[in-house]
N, C-alpha and C positions, 0 to 999 in steps of 0.2 A: 259729849258734844251732839247737838240736834242734827240728825242726818237730814239731807237735802234731796228733793226731787226735781230734775230738769226735764221739762216736757218741750220738746222740739218738733216743730213743723218741718218736715223734709222737703216740702214743694212738690212740683209735679213729677220730678225724676231728674232733670238735668243736674248734674253735680255742681255747675257753675250758677245756679239759681239758689243755691244755699247761701244764708247769711254768714257773714264772718264770725259772729258769736257763736251761731250753731256749729261751725267747724272747730272753733277753739273748744267749745265744751266737749265735743265728741273726742278730740284728741286728748282731753284731760280725764275722760270718764273712767270709771273702774268697772261699770257693767252697763250694757245698753240692751233694752228690750225694744225690738225693732218689729214693724209691720211688713205685710207682704207687698205694699206698694213702695216701699223704699228700694231704690234701684242699686244693682251691684256697685257702680261707681261711687254712690254715696257710703255704701258699706266699706269700701276699700279705704276711705278716710280714717276708719276706726283702727288704731294700733293693734298688732296681733296679740298683744298681751292682755287686751280688754276682753273681759267675758262677754260674748254675744249671745242673746237668747231670743230666738224667734217666737213671736206670740201673734203672728199674722192673721188676718181675715180676708178673705175673698168671697164674693157671693156663692152661697152654698158650701163653703169650706172653711169652717172656723177652726184654727188650730187649738186656740183656748177660748173659752167663754170670757166675757168681759169681766165678770165677777172674779174669775181666776187670775186675770191679768191685773186686777186691782189688788189682790192679795200678794201676787208676786212683786209688784212694786214695793208694797211695804215690807215684805221679807227681804228684799235685796238691798233696800235703803239701810235697814238696821244691820245687815251682814257686812255691806261695804262702806257705809258711812254716806254714801251718796248712790243714786241710781238715775240714769238717764232713759227716757222714754222717746223713741224716735218713730213719728207718726208721718204717713204720706199728707202732702198738701199742707193745710193749716189745721192744727189740732181742735180749733173751736169752731170750724166750718164743717158740721156734721161729722165730727171727729171723735166725739164723746170725751174730749179732753177734760171737760169741766167734771165729769164723772170721776176721773182718775185723780184730779187736784183735790176735790172734796173727801175722797176715800184716804188719800194721804194725809191730809190736814186734820182728819179724825184721829190720827195717831200722833200728832204732834210733830209731822214732818214738815220742814221748810219747803217751799215750792217756788220754782222760778219758770216763766213760760218765755220760750223763745218762738215768735211767730213765724210761720212759713207761708210761701205763696200758694193760695189755694188754687186747685185746678179750675174752679168756676171763673176765675180771672185769667189764668195762664192759657187754658186751652182756647178760648175765643181769640185771645190775642195772637197766639202763635198760629192760628188759622187765618189770621189777617181779618178778623171780625172786631170792630169796636163794639164794646157792649153798649155805649151811648153815642149818638151823634146828634148834634144840633139840628133841629128840623126834622128828625125822624122819630126820636122817642125821647121821653122826658125821665125815665126811670128803667132800672134793670132789676129783675127779681132773681135770686138764687133759691131754688126749691129742691128738696129731696123728692124722688119719685116714690120711694119705699118707706112705708112707716115701720116702727119698731115691731108691728104685729106681722108685717110682710105686705100688707095691703098698699093700694094706690092712694097717694097723699091727697086728702081733701082739698088742700090749699092749691092743687093744680087747677080746679075749676075756678077759683078766684083769679089766678093767674092767667088763665086762657081768656077770661072776659076782660082783662085789662088791655092796654095798648102798649104795655112795657115789653122790652126784650126779656126773654124768659131763659135763664140758664138752669138746666136740670142735671142734677146728680143722680147716681145710682138708677138710671132709667132705661138703659139700653134692653134689659130684659122685658121691660114693659112698654116698648116703643110702639107696638101697634095700638094699645090702649091709649096712650098718650096722643098719638096723632088723630085717632078718632075722637077724643074728647077735645082737642083743640080745634078740630075741623067743625065742631058744633058751634063754636064761639068766633072762629076765624075763618076767612075763605082756604079753600082747599089748595089755593096757589100761595099760601103764606111760606115764606122760605124757611128752611130749617138745615141745620148742620149737625154732623156727629164728629167729635174730634176724640180719636182713640190715641192713647199713649202720648199725650200732649208733652212736648219737649224732648222726647226720647228719638232715637234713630229709627224706631218703629212707628213714629207717628203716621196716623192715617186721617185724612179729612174726606168726609163723604157729604155733599151738599144736594139738596132737592127741595121738594116741596111737601107739604103735609099729606098730599095725596099719593106721592110716589116713594117716600123716604124708607117705608118698610121694605119695599122691593129692592131699592138700592143698596140698603144696608145688608140684606141677605146676599146679593150679588158679590158685594165687596168684602163679606165675611167679618162685619164689625163685631167685636166682642168687648167686654169690660175689661179694664176700666175705660169708659168713653162718656164724654160731656155732651149733652144736647143743647143746642142753641136754637131759639126760636123767635123770629122777628125780622123786620125789613132790613136790619143792619147785616144779615147775613149775605145779602146781595152785594155788599162791599168786599166780600172775602177776595182776596188775591188768588190768582190761578195758582200761584206756588206759595207755600206757607213762609210766614216772615222768618221763622227759624231756619229755614232752608236758604232763603235770600241772604241772610247774615253770614251763614257758614260759607256760601258760594263766593261771597266777596272778600273774605279773609285770604 
């Protein structure tokens, strides 16, 4: 029988934001390889008898190299007959999911992808920031701040010179460079928001301008994982995050 590789996006962290399909596959899994950004509540859905293997990555701390994770996917797929890969957010939004799919397919393994809610959409929403609003912007861009070589993405220059709302992932460590770059193309009063731990009880929202956001981020102790949102729509953010509003109304 041909083994199967299930690639699941775990979303931003709140267990209730998982899809029903993701929950079903997790409960039926034989082995799950999971990342650092998968919350404890989501991991608790996996039955105790299932083999759980941590292959997580955080900025500056990689438990396994991507190539080692790829090999482990193949090894476990043939050992168990199927393997489930659980990744934070959506696997295809700067998640290297396609690399894992291609590697598995090279060994004749069947692959099934279950999309997750990307933090690039969840974080602004849960901070009360619409990524688009009629009359304010005509598009939104999702950009990674950090390239595979560790440098600042050149696409940020194109993004800064546009009128779009810009959502930046993996950029907190380069916040000062980003704010300086965007200030060259946009007014220093341009609104900007940082959303840390979106959807989790530890969610933190810091808003400001390109001119003062670095100071505010330092004051509030913002750390990864956090999403950066730049654009006039940030002004529409609620004083209280939408996720808190919903919980308080129940």
